[in-house]
C-alpha positions as CSV (number, residue, x, y, z in Angstrom):
1,M,-0.3,-0.3,-0.5
2,T,1.9,2.8,-0.4
3,A,-1.0,6.6,0.5
4,T,1.0,10.2,1.0
5,A,0.4,13.1,3.5
6,T,1.0,16.6,3.0
7,L,2.9,18.7,6.1
8,S,0.3,21.6,7.3
9,S,2.0,24.8,8.3
10,K,1.3,24.0,11.1
11,F,3.3,21.3,11.3
12,Q,0.9,18.0,11.4
13,I,0.7,14.6,9.6
14,S,-3.2,13.6,8.7
15,I,-2.4,9.3,9.0
16,P,-4.4,8.5,5.1
17,K,-7.7,6.7,6.9
18,A,-6.2,3.0,4.7
19,V,-3.8,3.1,6.6
20,R,-5.1,3.7,10.2
21,E,-7.5,0.9,9.3
22,E,-5.1,-1.1,8.1
23,Q,-2.9,-0.6,11.1
24,H,-5.9,-0.3,14.0
25,W,-5.4,3.1,15.0
26,E,-7.6,4.9,16.5
27,A,-7.9,8.5,17.6
28,G,-5.8,9.4,21.0
29,Q,-3.5,7.1,20.6
30,E,0.0,8.1,21.0
31,F,3.1,7.3,18.9
32,V,7.0,7.1,19.3
33,F,9.4,8.7,16.4
34,I,12.4,7.0,15.8
35,P,14.4,8.7,13.4
36,K,16.0,6.6,10.2
37,G,19.0,8.2,8.4
38,K,16.9,10.8,6.1
39,G,12.9,9.6,7.6
40,V,11.4,8.5,10.7
41,L,10.1,5.3,12.0
42,V,6.4,5.7,14.0
43,M,5.9,3.4,15.9
44,P,2.6,3.3,18.2
45,V,3.4,3.2,21.7
46,P,2.1,-0.4,24.2
47,E,0.0,-0.8,26.2
48,L,1.9,-1.9,29.5
49,E,-0.6,-4.6,29.1
50,Q,1.0,-5.9,26.0
51,L,4.2,-6.0,27.5
52,V,3.1,-8.2,29.9
53,G,5.5,-11.6,29.9
54,I,7.7,-10.4,26.7
55,A,10.4,-11.9,28.3
56,K,8.9,-14.9,29.9
57,G,11.8,-17.2,29.3
58,A,14.7,-15.0,29.5
59,S,17.7,-16.6,30.5
60,K,19.0,-14.7,33.5
61,D,22.2,-15.4,32.7
62,N,25.7,-13.8,31.5
63,Y,23.1,-10.2,32.2
64,R,24.9,-7.4,32.5
65,D,23.6,-4.3,33.7
66,R,26.0,-0.5,34.0
67,K,27.9,-1.5,36.3
68,D,29.7,-3.9,33.6
69,R,29.7,-0.9,31.6
70,Y,32.8,0.2,30.4
Protein backbone atom coordinates (compact mmCIF):
# COMPACT_ATOMS: atom_id res chain seq x y z
CA MET A 1 0.00 0.00 0.00
CA THR A 2 1.26 3.45 -0.89
CA ALA A 3 -0.26 6.48 0.79
CA THR A 4 0.91 10.07 1.00
CA ALA A 5 0.17 13.03 3.27
CA THR A 6 1.16 16.69 3.29
CA LEU A 7 2.76 18.51 6.21
CA SER A 8 0.53 21.45 7.17
CA SER A 9 1.67 24.97 8.10
CA LYS A 10 1.15 23.89 11.75
CA PHE A 11 3.53 20.94 11.18
CA GLN A 12 0.72 18.37 11.37
CA ILE A 13 0.19 15.30 9.19
CA SER A 14 -3.09 13.43 8.84
CA ILE A 15 -2.61 9.68 8.63
CA PRO A 16 -4.48 8.33 5.60
CA LYS A 17 -7.61 6.32 6.46
CA ALA A 18 -6.34 3.19 4.68
CA VAL A 19 -3.21 3.17 6.89
CA ARG A 20 -5.19 3.80 10.11
CA GLU A 21 -7.59 0.97 9.32
CA GLU A 22 -4.88 -1.51 8.30
CA GLN A 23 -2.88 -0.76 11.49
CA HIS A 24 -5.98 -0.56 13.73
CA TRP A 25 -4.90 2.86 15.02
CA GLU A 26 -7.42 4.87 17.05
CA ALA A 27 -7.80 8.55 17.93
CA GLY A 28 -5.93 9.45 21.11
CA GLN A 29 -3.34 6.69 20.67
CA GLU A 30 0.24 7.73 21.55
CA PHE A 31 3.09 7.30 19.05
CA VAL A 32 6.88 7.39 19.15
CA PHE A 33 9.02 8.87 16.33
CA ILE A 34 12.33 7.09 15.70
CA PRO A 35 14.80 8.81 13.33
CA LYS A 36 16.05 6.43 10.59
CA GLY A 37 18.52 8.01 8.18
CA LYS A 38 16.64 10.67 6.22
CA GLY A 39 13.25 9.35 7.37
CA VAL A 40 11.35 8.54 10.50
CA LEU A 41 9.77 5.35 11.83
CA VAL A 42 6.38 5.98 13.48
CA MET A 43 5.22 3.34 15.94
CA PRO A 44 2.43 3.21 18.51
CA VAL A 45 3.59 3.20 22.13
CA PRO A 46 2.53 -0.18 23.55
CA GLU A 47 0.09 -0.35 26.45
CA LEU A 48 1.47 -1.86 29.67
CA GLU A 49 -0.83 -4.88 29.25
CA GLN A 50 0.80 -5.63 25.89
CA LEU A 51 4.23 -5.92 27.56
CA VAL A 52 3.22 -8.45 30.21
CA GLY A 53 5.14 -11.67 29.67
CA ILE A 54 7.34 -10.26 26.91
CA ALA A 55 10.49 -11.66 28.56
CA LYS A 56 8.96 -14.97 29.65
CA GLY A 57 11.59 -17.68 29.47
CA ALA A 58 14.49 -15.24 29.07
CA SER A 59 17.76 -16.45 30.51
CA LYS A 60 19.05 -14.47 33.50
CA ASP A 61 22.58 -15.84 32.94
CA ASN A 62 25.21 -13.48 31.56
CA TYR A 63 23.04 -10.46 32.36
CA ARG A 64 24.88 -7.14 32.13
CA ASP A 65 23.96 -3.97 34.00
CA ARG A 66 25.47 -0.51 34.17
CA LYS A 67 28.31 -1.69 36.42
CA ASP A 68 29.56 -3.98 33.65
CA ARG A 69 29.94 -1.19 31.12
CA TYR A 70 33.10 0.75 30.39
